[in-house]
TORVODREN-764329 format. One record per residue: residue number from 1; residue in one letter; x, y, z of N, C-alpha, C in turn. Coordinates in pm, 1 decimal, decimal comma. Atoms other than C-alpha are relative to their C-alpha. Layout:
N
(NUM; A; (X; Y; Z); (X; Y; Z); (X; Y; Z));
...
END
This chain:
66
(1; M; (-20,1; 47,3; -177,5); (-43,9; 999,0; -371,5); (-140,2; -19,1; 42,4));
(2; A; (135,0; 32,6; -56,2); (-301,5; 850,4; -159,6); (-27,3; 74,0; 93,8));
(3; K; (70,6; -71,3; -56,7); (-552,7; 956,4; 26,5); (-1,5; 14,2; 170,0));
(4; K; (-0,5; -25,8; -154,1); (-537,9; 1065,6; 398,6); (-78,7; -104,8; 104,5));
(5; K; (95,3; 98,5; -64,1); (-848,5; 853,0; 533,3); (12,6; -141,3; -90,5));
(6; A; (-9,4; 139,9; 45,3); (-849,2; 469,7; 459,2); (-157,0; 41,7; -102,9));
(7; A; (148,0; -5,5; 68,6); (-1134,4; 443,6; 149,0); (-31,3; -103,6; 46,2));
(8; K; (141,3; 78,6; -78,6); (-1451,5; 322,1; 209,0); (15,5; -142,2; -102,3));
(9; G; (48,3; 124,7; 62,1); (-1533,6; -32,0; 92,2); (138,3; -108,7; -65,3));
(10; K; (-93,6; 59,3; 31,7); (-1171,3; -129,9; 1,4); (80,3; -74,5; 106,2));
(11; E; (-51,3; 61,7; -69,8); (-1025,7; -392,8; 181,0); (183,2; 22,3; 87,1));
(12; S; (-120,5; -61,0; -26,8); (-681,3; -358,6; 366,7); (93,1; -109,3; -46,9));
(13; L; (-116,1; 67,0; 55,4); (-373,2; -472,3; 180,9); (130,1; -48,4; 60,8));
(14; V; (-139,7; 11,0; -88,7); (-144,2; -469,8; 469,7); (-4,8; -100,4; 120,2));
(15; V; (-1,1; 76,1; -61,3); (-112,0; -713,9; 747,0); (45,0; 92,0; 162,0));
(16; A; (-30,6; -76,5; -92,7); (-172,7; -491,5; 1055,1); (87,0; -55,7; 166,1));
(17; S; (-118,8; 75,8; -116,5); (37,2; -728,3; 1336,5); (171,5; 32,2; -49,3));
(18; K; (-130,4; 46,8; 72,6); (344,7; -760,2; 1075,7); (52,7; 205,8; 37,5));
(19; V; (-50,4; -129,9; -2,8); (343,0; -345,2; 1038,1); (-13,7; 32,6; 135,5));
(20; K; (-32,8; -11,7; -172,4); (308,3; -300,9; 1433,1); (98,2; -36,8; 20,6));
(21; A; (-98,4; 101,6; -55,8); (563,0; -544,1; 1507,2); (115,6; 62,3; -42,8));
(22; Y; (-91,7; -43,1; 69,1); (780,9; -372,9; 1254,1); (20,5; 141,1; 78,9));
(23; V; (-17,7; -126,7; -51,0); (725,5; -52,4; 1370,6); (66,0; 38,4; 146,5));
(24; K; (-58,3; 49,5; -159,8); (790,4; -159,1; 1750,5); (108,5; -48,2; -24,6));
(25; S; (-145,1; 43,8; 5,1); (1099,4; -299,1; 1629,1); (101,7; 130,0; 16,0));
(26; K; (-89,8; -143,7; 5,9); (1212,6; 81,1; 1589,0); (-38,0; 62,0; 99,7));
(27; K; (33,4; -107,4; -80,5); (1114,8; 192,3; 1904,8); (-104,8; 107,0; -6,8));
(28; M; (126,7; -115,0; 19,6); (776,0; 370,9; 1795,0); (-112,2; -62,2; 2,0));
(29; M; (93,9; 68,6; -38,3); (459,4; 315,0; 1818,2); (-98,9; 30,0; -149,9));
(30; T; (60,9; 18,9; 141,0); (163,0; 259,5; 1536,3); (-114,1; 65,5; 26,9));
(31; S; (157,9; -41,8; -51,5); (-171,5; 497,1; 1534,2); (-75,9; -85,6; -96,6));
(32; A; (91,3; 66,8; 79,5); (-471,5; 341,6; 1398,3); (-14,0; 56,5; -131,5));
(33; D; (5,6; -80,3; 121,6); (-501,7; 572,3; 1108,6); (128,0; -22,4; -95,0));
(34; A; (-111,7; 36,6; 33,7); (-149,0; 477,9; 1004,4); (-31,4; -103,4; -141,6));
(35; L; (12,0; 125,6; 120,3); (-259,9; 135,6; 860,7); (-91,1; 26,6; -125,5));
(36; G; (100,8; -30,3; 128,0); (-527,8; 268,0; 655,1); (74,9; 102,0; -117,3));
(37; A; (-86,9; -82,1; 81,5); (-295,2; 525,3; 516,2); (126,1; -81,9; -93,9));
(38; L; (-100,8; 90,0; 59,7); (-30,3; 278,5; 441,9); (-41,9; -113,4; -93,2));
(39; S; (64,9; 113,9; 115,5); (-273,0; 36,8; 258,4); (-46,5; 129,2; -106,4));
(40; N; (12,5; -64,0; 155,2); (-421,3; 335,3; 20,3); (112,1; 2,4; -67,2));
(41; R; (-123,3; -8,6; 81,1); (-58,4; 401,8; -49,3); (50,0; -119,4; -116,6));
(42; V; (-21,3; 133,2; 49,6); (-17,0; 43,5; -137,8); (-129,2; -11,1; -89,5));
(43; Y; (100,5; -1,0; 106,3); (-350,1; 58,8; -359,1); (46,3; 114,4; -111,8));
(44; C; (-67,1; -74,4; 95,8); (-180,4; 359,5; -540,3); (118,0; -31,1; -82,1));
(45; I; (-129,4; 57,6; 71,9); (153,3; 195,6; -596,5); (-49,4; -81,2; -128,4));
(46; L; (31,6; 79,1; 61,6); (-8,3; -89,0; -718,3); (-92,7; 44,1; -133,0));
(47; D; (80,0; -38,0; 106,8); (-244,6; 102,1; -957,6); (80,0; 76,0; -85,2));
(48; C; (-110,3; -83,5; 102,9); (43,6; 306,4; -1098,1); (67,0; -112,5; -68,6));
(49; A; (-99,1; 123,5; 33,1); (243,2; -36,6; -1151,1); (-100,1; -49,8; -141,4));
(50; C; (131,3; 93,5; 86,7); (-111,7; -184,3; -1362,6); (45,3; 138,1; -101,6));
(51; E; (34,8; -85,9; 163,0); (-105,2; 162,5; -1594,9); (173,0; -14,1; -70,9));
(52; R; (-151,5; -6,4; 38,9); (286,3; 136,1; -1659,3); (-13,7; -165,0; -59,2));
(53; T; (-18,0; 109,2; 66,8); (210,6; -225,3; -1741,4); (-82,9; -21,2; -126,2));
(54; K; (126,4; -17,6; 103,0); (-71,7; -199,7; -1959,4); (75,4; 95,9; -125,0));
(55; A; (-61,2; -87,7; 76,9); (150,6; 100,5; -2135,7); (99,6; -68,0; -93,0));
(56; N; (-101,0; 63,9; 75,1); (428,3; -160,6; -2229,0); (-92,5; -123,6; -52,8));
(57; R; (56,5; 147,1; 66,2); (176,4; -405,3; -2374,2); (31,6; -107,8; 68,8));
(58; R; (-34,4; 144,0; -74,3); (232,9; -640,3; -2059,0); (-116,2; -56,9; 79,8));
(59; S; (81,4; 20,1; -106,3); (-8,0; -844,5; -1857,1); (40,3; -44,0; 135,6));
(60; T; (-35,7; 55,7; -139,7); (212,5; -902,7; -1578,6); (82,7; 114,3; 78,7));
(61; V; (-41,8; -140,7; -56,5); (303,0; -621,6; -1331,0); (180,1; -73,1; 66,2));
(62; K; (-171,9; 41,4; -31,1); (709,0; -671,9; -1269,3); (70,5; 106,3; 62,5));
(63; P; (-67,6; -99,3; -93,1); (970,1; -500,3; -1021,2); (13,2; 124,4; -51,4));
(64; Q; (-14,3; -98,7; 33,1); (1031,6; -240,9; -1237,3); (-130,3; 106,2; -40,7));
(65; D; (134,1; -113,0; -29,0); (665,8; -95,3; -1249,2); (-38,9; 47,4; 91,6));
(66; L; (35,0; -41,1; -117,2); (654,9; -72,5; -907,4); (75,1; 147,4; 21,8));
END
Protein backbone atom coordinates (compact mmCIF):
# COMPACT_ATOMS: atom_id res chain seq x y z
CA MET A 1 0.00 0.00 0.00
CA ALA A 2 1.26 3.49 -0.83
CA LYS A 3 2.51 5.84 1.85
CA LYS A 4 0.42 8.90 2.65
CA LYS A 5 3.16 11.46 1.97
CA ALA A 6 4.91 11.87 -1.35
CA ALA A 7 8.16 9.96 -1.42
CA LYS A 8 11.12 12.29 -1.30
CA GLY A 9 13.42 12.17 -4.29
CA LYS A 10 10.87 10.53 -6.58
CA GLU A 11 9.36 12.42 -9.46
CA SER A 12 5.61 12.47 -9.92
CA LEU A 13 4.20 9.83 -12.26
CA VAL A 14 0.91 11.66 -12.76
CA VAL A 15 0.00 14.69 -14.84
CA ALA A 16 -1.43 17.06 -12.24
CA SER A 17 -3.49 19.12 -14.68
CA LYS A 18 -5.13 15.98 -16.12
CA VAL A 19 -5.93 14.59 -12.67
CA LYS A 20 -7.35 17.91 -11.51
CA ALA A 21 -9.45 18.28 -14.67
CA TYR A 22 -10.85 14.77 -14.25
CA VAL A 23 -11.72 15.32 -10.61
CA LYS A 24 -13.26 18.70 -11.47
CA SER A 25 -15.42 17.02 -14.14
CA LYS A 26 -16.85 14.97 -11.27
CA LYS A 27 -17.77 18.25 -9.50
CA MET A 28 -15.08 17.71 -6.84
CA MET A 29 -11.85 19.44 -5.85
CA THR A 30 -8.32 18.03 -5.58
CA SER A 31 -6.11 18.68 -2.57
CA ALA A 32 -2.39 19.21 -3.09
CA ASP A 33 -1.64 16.06 -1.06
CA ALA A 34 -3.83 13.91 -3.30
CA LEU A 35 -1.44 14.19 -6.24
CA GLY A 36 1.53 12.92 -4.23
CA ALA A 37 -0.54 10.08 -2.81
CA LEU A 38 -1.73 9.12 -6.28
CA SER A 39 1.81 9.11 -7.62
CA ASN A 40 2.91 6.92 -4.71
CA ARG A 41 0.10 4.50 -5.46
CA VAL A 42 1.23 4.32 -9.09
CA TYR A 43 4.80 3.54 -7.93
CA CYS A 44 3.41 0.77 -5.71
CA ILE A 45 1.32 -0.71 -8.54
CA LEU A 46 4.29 -0.67 -10.89
CA ASP A 47 6.64 -2.19 -8.30
CA CYS A 48 4.20 -5.06 -7.73
CA ALA A 49 3.74 -5.53 -11.47
CA CYS A 50 7.51 -5.71 -11.97
CA GLU A 51 7.80 -8.35 -9.24
CA ARG A 52 5.05 -10.42 -10.85
CA THR A 53 6.70 -10.06 -14.24
CA LYS A 54 10.02 -11.31 -12.88
CA ALA A 55 8.28 -14.18 -11.08
CA ASN A 56 6.82 -15.23 -14.43
CA ARG A 57 10.29 -15.09 -16.02
CA ARG A 58 9.43 -12.24 -18.35
CA SER A 59 10.93 -8.81 -18.88
CA THR A 60 7.81 -7.17 -20.29
CA VAL A 61 5.13 -5.84 -17.94
CA LYS A 62 1.71 -6.87 -19.29
CA PRO A 63 -1.81 -5.79 -18.33
CA GLN A 64 -2.33 -8.93 -16.27
CA ASP A 65 0.65 -7.94 -14.11
CA LEU A 66 -1.11 -4.78 -13.03
